[in-house]
C-alpha positions as CSV (number, residue, x, y, z in Angstrom):
1,X,-16.0,-83.9,-41.7
2,X,-16.0,-85.7,-45.1
3,X,-20.0,-85.8,-46.7
4,X,-21.9,-88.8,-46.9
5,X,-22.3,-88.3,-50.9
6,X,-18.8,-89.7,-51.9
7,X,-18.1,-89.2,-55.0
8,X,-18.3,-92.9,-57.0
9,X,-14.3,-91.8,-59.0
10,X,-12.7,-91.9,-55.2
11,X,-13.3,-95.6,-55.4
12,X,-11.2,-95.9,-58.8
13,X,-8.3,-93.9,-57.3
14,X,-7.9,-96.6,-54.6
15,X,-10.5,-94.7,-51.9
16,X,-12.1,-97.3,-49.7
17,X,-15.2,-95.1,-49.1
18,X,-18.6,-96.3,-50.3
19,X,-21.3,-94.5,-52.0
20,X,-24.0,-92.5,-50.4
21,X,-27.2,-94.6,-49.8
22,X,-29.1,-91.9,-51.5
23,X,-27.3,-92.5,-54.6
24,X,-27.2,-96.5,-54.2
25,X,-30.7,-97.4,-53.1
26,X,-32.1,-99.2,-55.9
27,X,-33.7,-102.3,-56.3
28,X,-32.0,-105.5,-56.5
29,X,-33.0,-108.5,-58.0
30,X,-33.3,-112.0,-56.1
31,X,-30.4,-113.6,-58.2
32,X,-27.8,-110.8,-56.4
33,X,-29.2,-111.1,-52.8
34,X,-28.9,-114.8,-53.1
35,X,-25.6,-114.3,-54.7
36,X,-25.0,-112.0,-51.7
37,X,-25.3,-114.8,-49.0
38,X,-22.5,-116.7,-49.9
39,X,-20.0,-114.0,-49.9
40,X,-17.9,-112.9,-47.2
41,X,-17.1,-109.4,-45.5
42,X,-13.6,-108.5,-46.8
43,X,-11.3,-106.6,-44.2
44,X,-9.2,-104.1,-45.6
45,X,-7.5,-102.9,-42.5
46,X,-4.0,-104.2,-43.9
47,X,-5.1,-102.9,-47.9
48,X,-5.7,-99.6,-46.4
49,X,-2.3,-98.9,-45.0
50,X,-0.7,-99.5,-48.6
51,X,0.8,-95.8,-49.7
52,X,0.6,-96.5,-53.3
53,X,-3.3,-96.0,-54.8
54,X,-2.8,-98.1,-57.8
55,X,-1.6,-101.0,-56.0
56,X,-3.9,-100.3,-53.1
57,X,-6.5,-100.3,-55.5
58,X,-5.4,-103.7,-57.4
59,X,-5.5,-105.5,-53.8
60,X,-8.5,-104.2,-52.7
61,X,-10.5,-105.7,-56.1
62,X,-8.4,-109.1,-55.5
63,X,-9.7,-108.8,-51.8
64,X,-13.7,-108.1,-53.0
65,X,-13.6,-109.8,-56.3
66,X,-11.2,-113.0,-55.8
67,X,-11.6,-113.5,-52.0
68,X,-15.0,-112.0,-51.2
69,X,-16.5,-115.2,-51.7
70,X,-17.2,-118.8,-49.7
71,X,-16.7,-120.0,-53.2
72,X,-12.9,-119.0,-53.3
73,X,-11.6,-122.2,-52.7
74,X,-12.9,-123.6,-56.2
75,X,-10.9,-120.7,-57.9
76,X,-7.7,-123.4,-57.8
77,X,-10.2,-125.4,-60.5
78,X,-9.5,-122.9,-63.1
79,X,-6.0,-123.0,-63.6
80,X,-6.1,-126.9,-63.3
81,X,-8.1,-127.1,-66.2
82,X,-6.4,-124.8,-68.0
83,X,-3.5,-127.1,-67.1
84,X,-4.6,-130.3,-67.8
85,X,-6.1,-129.2,-71.3
86,X,-2.7,-128.0,-72.7
87,X,-0.6,-130.6,-71.1
88,X,-3.2,-133.9,-72.4
89,X,-4.5,-135.2,-69.5
90,X,-7.6,-137.1,-69.2
91,X,-10.6,-135.5,-70.7
92,X,-12.9,-136.6,-68.2
93,X,-10.5,-134.9,-65.7
94,X,-10.8,-131.8,-68.0
95,X,-14.7,-131.7,-68.0
96,X,-15.1,-132.3,-64.4
97,X,-12.7,-129.3,-63.1
98,X,-13.9,-127.4,-65.7
99,X,-17.0,-127.4,-64.2
100,X,-15.6,-127.3,-60.7
101,X,-14.1,-123.7,-62.1
102,X,-17.6,-122.4,-63.7
103,X,-19.5,-122.5,-60.1
104,X,-17.5,-119.2,-58.4
105,X,-17.4,-117.9,-61.9
106,X,-21.5,-117.8,-62.3
107,X,-21.7,-116.3,-59.0
108,X,-19.0,-113.7,-59.6
109,X,-20.7,-112.9,-62.4
110,X,-23.5,-112.0,-60.2
111,X,-21.6,-109.8,-57.5
112,X,-20.1,-107.7,-60.6
113,X,-23.0,-107.0,-62.7
114,X,-24.8,-106.0,-59.2
115,X,-21.2,-103.6,-58.7
116,X,-21.7,-102.3,-62.0
117,X,-25.8,-101.3,-61.9
118,X,-24.7,-99.1,-58.7
119,X,-23.6,-96.7,-60.9
120,X,-25.6,-97.4,-63.9
121,X,-29.1,-97.5,-62.3
122,X,-31.7,-100.1,-62.3
123,X,-32.3,-99.7,-65.8
124,X,-29.0,-100.5,-67.6
125,X,-28.9,-103.0,-64.3
126,X,-31.7,-105.1,-65.6
127,X,-30.6,-104.9,-68.7
128,X,-27.2,-106.5,-67.5
129,X,-28.7,-109.1,-65.3
130,X,-30.8,-110.4,-68.6
131,X,-27.6,-110.9,-70.5
132,X,-25.4,-112.0,-67.5
133,X,-27.2,-113.3,-64.8
134,X,-27.1,-117.0,-67.1
135,X,-24.1,-116.2,-69.0
136,X,-22.4,-119.7,-67.9
137,X,-25.9,-121.0,-69.9
138,X,-25.6,-118.5,-72.8
139,X,-21.6,-119.4,-73.7
140,X,-22.3,-123.0,-73.5
141,X,-25.2,-123.1,-75.8
142,X,-23.0,-120.8,-78.1
143,X,-19.8,-123.4,-77.6
144,X,-21.9,-126.5,-78.6
145,X,-23.7,-124.8,-81.5
146,X,-20.6,-123.9,-83.1
147,X,-19.8,-127.7,-82.8
148,X,-22.9,-128.4,-84.3
149,X,-24.0,-130.3,-81.2
150,X,-27.4,-129.0,-80.8
151,X,-28.8,-131.8,-78.5
152,X,-26.1,-130.5,-75.8
153,X,-27.7,-127.1,-76.1
154,X,-31.1,-128.2,-75.8
155,X,-30.0,-130.8,-72.5
156,X,-28.2,-128.3,-70.8
157,X,-31.0,-125.6,-71.2
158,X,-33.7,-128.3,-70.4
159,X,-31.8,-129.4,-67.3
160,X,-31.5,-125.4,-66.3
161,X,-35.0,-125.2,-66.3
162,X,-35.6,-128.3,-64.4
163,X,-33.1,-127.9,-61.7
164,X,-34.7,-124.6,-61.1
165,X,-38.1,-125.5,-60.5
166,X,-38.0,-128.8,-58.7
167,X,-34.4,-129.0,-57.2
168,X,-33.9,-125.5,-56.0
169,X,-37.6,-124.0,-55.7
170,X,-38.5,-127.5,-53.7
171,X,-35.4,-127.6,-51.3
172,X,-36.2,-124.0,-50.7
173,X,-39.9,-124.9,-49.8
174,X,-39.0,-128.1,-47.9
175,X,-35.9,-126.6,-45.9
176,X,-38.1,-123.4,-45.1
177,X,-40.6,-125.2,-43.7
178,X,-39.3,-127.6,-41.7
179,X,-36.8,-124.5,-40.4
180,X,-40.3,-122.4,-39.7
181,X,-43.0,-125.2,-38.7
182,X,-44.4,-122.7,-36.3
183,X,-44.4,-120.0,-38.5
184,X,-46.8,-119.3,-41.3
185,X,-45.3,-119.3,-44.7
186,X,-46.2,-116.6,-47.6
187,X,-44.8,-114.9,-50.2
188,X,-45.9,-112.8,-53.1
189,X,-49.0,-114.7,-55.6
190,X,-48.3,-111.9,-58.3
191,X,-44.3,-112.7,-58.9
192,X,-45.5,-116.5,-58.8
193,X,-48.5,-115.7,-61.3
194,X,-46.7,-113.8,-63.5
195,X,-43.5,-116.5,-63.7
196,X,-45.6,-119.1,-63.9
197,X,-47.9,-117.2,-67.5
198,X,-44.5,-116.9,-69.2
199,X,-43.5,-120.6,-68.4
200,X,-46.5,-121.9,-70.2
201,X,-46.1,-119.8,-72.9
202,X,-42.6,-121.2,-73.4
203,X,-44.2,-124.5,-73.2
204,X,-46.4,-123.7,-75.7
205,X,-43.5,-122.7,-78.1
206,X,-42.3,-126.2,-77.3
207,X,-45.2,-128.2,-77.6
208,X,-46.3,-126.9,-80.6
209,X,-43.2,-127.9,-82.8
210,X,-43.0,-131.2,-81.5
211,X,-46.8,-131.7,-82.6
212,X,-46.7,-130.1,-85.5
213,X,-43.8,-132.8,-86.7
214,X,-45.7,-135.7,-84.8
215,X,-48.5,-134.8,-87.2
216,X,-46.8,-135.3,-90.2
217,X,-46.3,-138.9,-89.3
218,X,-44.2,-140.6,-92.0
219,X,-43.5,-137.3,-94.3
220,X,-41.3,-135.9,-91.0
221,X,-38.8,-134.5,-93.7
222,X,-41.6,-132.4,-95.1
223,X,-42.0,-130.9,-91.7
224,X,-38.7,-130.1,-91.0
225,X,-38.6,-126.7,-92.8
226,X,-42.3,-125.6,-91.5
227,X,-41.1,-126.6,-87.8
228,X,-38.1,-124.2,-87.9
229,X,-39.9,-121.5,-89.0
230,X,-42.4,-122.4,-86.1
231,X,-39.7,-122.6,-83.9
232,X,-37.7,-119.1,-84.9
233,X,-41.5,-116.6,-84.7
234,X,-42.1,-118.5,-81.4
235,X,-38.4,-117.7,-80.2
236,X,-39.0,-113.7,-81.5
237,X,-42.3,-113.8,-79.4
238,X,-40.7,-115.2,-76.5
239,X,-37.8,-112.3,-76.8
240,X,-40.6,-109.6,-76.7
241,X,-42.7,-111.0,-74.1
242,X,-39.6,-111.3,-71.5
243,X,-39.4,-108.2,-69.7
244,X,-36.4,-108.2,-67.6
245,X,-37.4,-105.3,-65.3
246,X,-40.4,-106.8,-64.3
247,X,-38.9,-109.6,-62.4
248,X,-38.0,-109.6,-59.0
249,X,-36.3,-106.6,-57.3
250,X,-36.0,-106.1,-53.9
251,X,-35.0,-103.2,-51.7
252,X,-31.8,-103.0,-50.7
253,X,-28.9,-100.2,-49.4
254,X,-25.7,-102.0,-49.7
255,X,-23.3,-99.9,-51.4
256,X,-20.7,-100.6,-54.1
257,X,-17.3,-102.0,-53.0
258,X,-15.2,-101.3,-56.0
259,X,-15.3,-98.7,-59.0
260,X,-17.2,-99.0,-62.2
261,X,-14.0,-99.6,-64.4
262,X,-12.6,-102.0,-62.1
263,X,-16.2,-103.8,-62.4
264,X,-16.1,-103.7,-66.1
265,X,-12.5,-104.9,-66.6
266,X,-13.2,-107.9,-63.8
267,X,-16.5,-108.9,-65.6
268,X,-15.1,-109.1,-69.4
269,X,-12.3,-111.0,-67.7
270,X,-14.4,-113.6,-65.9
271,X,-16.5,-113.7,-69.3
272,X,-13.5,-114.8,-71.7
273,X,-12.5,-117.6,-68.4
274,X,-15.9,-118.5,-68.7
275,X,-15.6,-119.1,-72.1
276,X,-12.8,-121.0,-72.1
277,X,-14.1,-123.5,-69.6
278,X,-17.5,-124.0,-71.4
279,X,-15.3,-124.6,-74.5
280,X,-13.9,-127.4,-72.7
281,X,-16.8,-128.5,-71.2
282,X,-18.3,-128.9,-74.5
283,X,-15.8,-130.6,-75.8
284,X,-14.8,-133.3,-73.2
285,X,-18.7,-134.4,-72.3
286,X,-18.7,-137.4,-74.6
287,X,-15.8,-138.6,-73.5
288,X,-16.5,-137.7,-69.7
289,X,-20.1,-139.6,-70.7
290,X,-17.9,-142.7,-72.1
291,X,-15.6,-142.8,-69.0
292,X,-17.7,-142.8,-66.0
293,X,-20.5,-145.0,-68.2
294,X,-23.6,-142.2,-67.4
295,X,-25.6,-140.9,-70.9
296,X,-24.6,-137.4,-71.9
297,X,-28.4,-136.6,-71.5
298,X,-27.9,-137.1,-67.6
299,X,-24.8,-135.4,-67.1
300,X,-26.2,-132.4,-69.5
301,X,-29.7,-132.4,-67.7
302,X,-28.7,-132.8,-64.3
303,X,-25.1,-133.0,-63.2
304,X,-24.1,-129.5,-65.0
305,X,-27.0,-127.4,-64.0
306,X,-26.8,-128.5,-60.4
307,X,-22.6,-127.6,-60.2
308,X,-23.2,-124.2,-62.6
309,X,-25.4,-123.0,-60.8
310,X,-24.8,-124.2,-57.4
311,X,-24.1,-120.9,-55.9
312,X,-27.5,-119.1,-56.3
313,X,-29.1,-122.5,-55.4
314,X,-27.5,-122.4,-52.3
315,X,-28.5,-118.9,-51.8
316,X,-32.1,-119.6,-52.4
317,X,-32.1,-122.0,-49.7
318,X,-30.4,-119.6,-47.1
319,X,-33.0,-117.4,-47.5
320,X,-35.6,-119.8,-47.2
321,X,-34.3,-121.1,-43.6
322,X,-34.7,-117.1,-42.8
323,X,-38.0,-117.6,-44.4
324,X,-37.7,-115.5,-47.1
325,X,-39.5,-117.2,-49.5
326,X,-40.2,-113.9,-52.1
327,X,-36.3,-113.9,-52.3
328,X,-35.9,-117.7,-52.9
329,X,-39.0,-117.8,-55.4
330,X,-37.5,-114.8,-57.2
331,X,-34.0,-116.8,-57.8
332,X,-35.6,-120.5,-58.9
333,X,-38.7,-119.1,-60.7
334,X,-36.4,-116.0,-62.1
335,X,-34.0,-118.0,-63.1
336,X,-36.5,-120.9,-64.9
337,X,-38.3,-117.9,-66.9
338,X,-35.0,-116.1,-67.8
339,X,-33.9,-119.3,-69.6
340,X,-36.9,-120.8,-71.2
341,X,-38.2,-117.0,-72.1
342,X,-34.5,-115.6,-72.7
343,X,-31.8,-117.8,-73.1
344,X,-33.6,-120.9,-75.3
345,X,-35.2,-118.6,-77.9
346,X,-31.9,-116.9,-78.2
347,X,-29.6,-119.6,-78.7
348,X,-32.2,-120.3,-81.4
349,X,-31.7,-116.9,-82.6
350,X,-28.3,-117.1,-82.3
351,X,-27.9,-120.7,-84.3
352,X,-29.9,-119.5,-87.2
353,X,-27.6,-116.3,-87.7
354,X,-25.0,-119.4,-87.5
355,X,-26.5,-121.1,-90.4
356,X,-27.4,-124.0,-88.0
357,X,-30.8,-125.5,-87.7
358,X,-31.9,-125.9,-84.2
359,X,-35.9,-125.7,-83.1
360,X,-37.7,-125.6,-80.3
361,X,-38.7,-129.3,-80.6
362,X,-36.9,-131.1,-77.6
363,X,-38.4,-134.4,-78.3
364,X,-41.0,-135.8,-76.3
365,X,-39.4,-137.3,-73.1
366,X,-37.9,-133.7,-72.6
367,X,-40.7,-132.0,-73.3
368,X,-43.3,-134.2,-71.3
369,X,-40.5,-133.8,-68.5
370,X,-40.6,-130.1,-68.6
371,X,-44.8,-130.0,-68.9
372,X,-45.4,-131.7,-65.6
373,X,-42.3,-129.9,-64.2
374,X,-44.2,-126.5,-65.1
375,X,-47.6,-127.7,-64.2
376,X,-47.0,-129.2,-61.1
377,X,-45.1,-126.0,-60.0
378,X,-47.8,-123.9,-61.2
379,X,-50.4,-126.2,-58.8
380,X,-48.0,-125.8,-56.0
381,X,-47.9,-121.9,-55.7
382,X,-51.2,-121.3,-56.8
383,X,-52.5,-120.3,-52.9
384,X,-49.7,-117.9,-52.0
385,X,-48.5,-120.0,-49.1
386,X,-45.8,-122.8,-48.4
387,X,-45.4,-126.1,-46.5
388,X,-42.6,-128.2,-46.3
389,X,-44.6,-131.1,-47.9
390,X,-44.9,-129.0,-51.3
391,X,-41.5,-129.0,-51.4
392,X,-41.1,-132.4,-50.9
393,X,-43.2,-133.5,-53.6
394,X,-41.3,-131.3,-56.2
395,X,-38.1,-133.2,-54.9
396,X,-39.2,-136.8,-55.6
397,X,-40.8,-135.2,-59.3
398,X,-36.9,-134.1,-60.0
399,X,-35.8,-137.4,-58.6
400,X,-37.8,-139.3,-60.9
401,X,-36.9,-137.1,-63.9
402,X,-33.4,-137.8,-62.9
403,X,-33.8,-141.5,-63.1
404,X,-35.8,-141.4,-65.9
405,X,-32.5,-139.9,-67.4
406,X,-29.9,-142.1,-66.0
407,X,-31.6,-144.9,-67.4
408,X,-32.3,-143.0,-70.8
409,X,-29.1,-144.0,-73.0
410,X,-30.0,-142.2,-76.4
411,X,-27.5,-141.3,-78.3
412,X,-26.7,-137.5,-79.3
413,X,-28.7,-136.0,-82.7
414,X,-31.2,-139.0,-82.0
415,X,-33.4,-136.9,-84.0
416,X,-31.4,-136.5,-87.3
417,X,-30.9,-140.9,-86.7
418,X,-34.8,-140.8,-87.0
419,X,-35.1,-138.7,-89.7
420,X,-32.5,-140.7,-91.9
421,X,-33.9,-143.8,-91.0
422,X,-37.6,-142.3,-92.4
423,X,-35.5,-140.9,-94.9
424,X,-34.0,-144.4,-96.2
425,X,-37.4,-146.2,-96.1
426,X,-39.0,-143.5,-98.0
427,X,-36.6,-144.1,-100.8
428,X,-36.6,-147.8,-100.2
429,X,-40.4,-147.8,-100.8
430,X,-40.1,-145.6,-104.2
431,X,-37.1,-147.7,-105.5
432,X,-39.3,-150.5,-105.1
C-alpha cells in the first residue's frame, strides 16, 4: 500500500496524487480561501486513463487551471479582446472585453500562488501573496505610469481601496447579518484593529502632501518638489510598515493539485496575459469614457475595481453567508490594506525609478472620500460584533461616493491644469 506522504515531484510526472496533509498543513490567506469558494471540483476520471504521462499532465493542468473555476465562462473574453485589438474593433469594446478577461485571471493568479505556496512554505507563500495578490492593480498602474497617466493610477488604486472597505465589507456584513439574524456574529477584533491602524497610517501619508500643497497657497509651484519628496519618504515608511505575514492566515488542510513548475509556468503565462489586457485597458479607457458619456474618474474608481476583483468580492460574501466573518474581513480589510500600504507606495517608488513625478496628493475630493471611508469602517468594526445595519450604512456610503464621481466631470491631469493656471497668473503679475 502506498505511503500517505507522497513525494511532490510525482505530480510533475503525471501522477494525480496530492501531497500529504502533514506536508501541506500551513496557513492560507483569507484571499485564497475566498477564491476557493468559486472553484469547481475537477473530475479527473477520464484524464487518469490517458496513457502518455506528458499528455496526462497537460490535460490535468488544463482541467485544474482553466476549467477549475466557476468563472471559466469569462475566459473567451481574453481572445476576443486580443482579436478586437488586432482587427481594429471599437476601442470601447476592447476596454469592456479586457475588463471581463481580467476577472477570471485575477482569481486564477490567487489559485496559482496558493499552489506554489504548498511547495515553498508560508514565508515565500506570504511574499507571493504580497506581490501577486493585487497583480492586476499593480500591472495596470505600471502601464498607466508608462503612458504618464498618473490620474488613472491614482483613481484605480483609490477605487480598489473604497471598493473593498465599503462595497465588499458592506455587502458581506449586510448579507451575513440577514442570513444569520438569529445568530450572534462575532469576529477577531485584533485583525480589524491592525488593519485599521495601517489604513490610518496610509491616510496620514495622503493627507500631509495635500495639506502641504494647499498651505503653499498661490506658491503651489514652489511646493511641488517638497510635496514629491515627502510622498516618496512616506512611501518608503509605508512599505517598511507593511508585513504580509501578519495578515489573515487561516488553517487549512487542502492539498496541491498541480506541481510546482506547472504552477510557476501558468503564473508567468497569466501574468503576461494580464499585462496585455492591462495595456488595452489603459490605452482605451479615455475612448470608453467619451463613448459611454461617463467620466474617467467614475470608470477608474467604481467600474474597474468592481469588475477586476469580482471573484474575490463574491468569495467574501459567500463566507459571510456562512457566518465566517473572519475570512470576509480578511478579504476586504486585507485587500484594502495591501493596496493602501503596499501597492500605492510601490507605485510611487516605481514612478520615481521611471523618472515620473507621482506623489501621494490625490486631490481634495479623492482624499476626503478615502478619509471618510477609513474612519467609518474603523468605527463600524470597533466592537467586534456585526449587524446587517452596519453593512447597509457602508453600502450607502459607497453609493453616495459613487454618485459624487459620476457627476464629477474633471479632466485628466486636473492638478497640472491648476498648476499651469497659477504659473500663468504669476507670470502675468510679474510682467505687469
